[in-house]
N, C-alpha and C positions, 0 to 999 in steps of 0.2 A: 891361804895363797890365792884363792878365787879372787879376793878383794885387790890384791896387788896385780893380778892379771888384767882385771876389768878396769882398774885404774890406768894401767898401761895402754890399754886398747882406746880409752877416752882421750888420753893424752896424745897418741898417735893421729887419731881422726881430728882431734882439735887443732893439731899442727897443721895437718894437711889442709883442712878446709878454712881455718882461721888465719894462716899464713900463706899456705901454698896457692890458693884460689886468687887472692889479691895480688900475689907475685906474678902469678901466670897472666892476670889480666894487664899488669904492668908491662910484661914482655909483649903481649899483643899490642899495647898502645906503642911501644917502641917501634916494633916492626912496621906498624901502620905509618908512623912518622917517617921511618927510612924508605918506605916505599912509595911515599907521596912526592909529586913533583914540587920544587921549590923555586921561587923567583928570587934572584939575588942579583942586584945591580942591574936589573933589566934583562937579565939572561936566565933562562929556564933550565934548571939542573933536574935531570930525570932521575927519578927514583926507581927502586927495584920492584918490577910487578909481582916477582915472586914472594917477596916479604910482604907485599900488601895481601895478596892471597892467604899467605900464612897467618897474617893478623886476623883475617875474617875466620880462619878455621879455629884459631885460639879463642875468638870472642864466641864463636858457635859452642865450643865445648864448655866455656864457661856458663854460657846461658843455658845449656843441657844439664849441667850439674846442679845449677840454682833451680830450675823448674823440677827436676828430679826430687831434689831436697824437699822443695814444697809440697809436691804429691806425697811424698813418703810421711811428711808430718801430718797431713790431713787425710790419710788413707782410711783411717776408722770413721771418720765423719762422712767421707765420700761413699763408703761402703754402707753406712747406716742409712743414708738419704737416698741413694740412687741403686745400691745393691751391685755396683760395679766393683771387682777386685782389680786394681790396677798392679798389684804386686801378688804373686802367688803364695806369699808367706806373710806372717806378722798379723793375722786376724784373730780376735777373740770371739 
């Protein structure tokens, strides 16, 4: 049963990061587009500043997840070469 549970955990994390993160980025792009001003036939259509701010928050979350994942992947190498423990667990 441990194998089935492990496969389930890997599946959930894979779906979350493999599909969820790009989907979140796409939502951020859509919010950014709706928050921007548009020139149409010589007139300016104002966008929503709240949506533009929300898009930057979403982009920040996506960037934070990517940076954290890269640091998690390289945690052993960073600890070996610098002695710095970025995460309080996961060291051999």
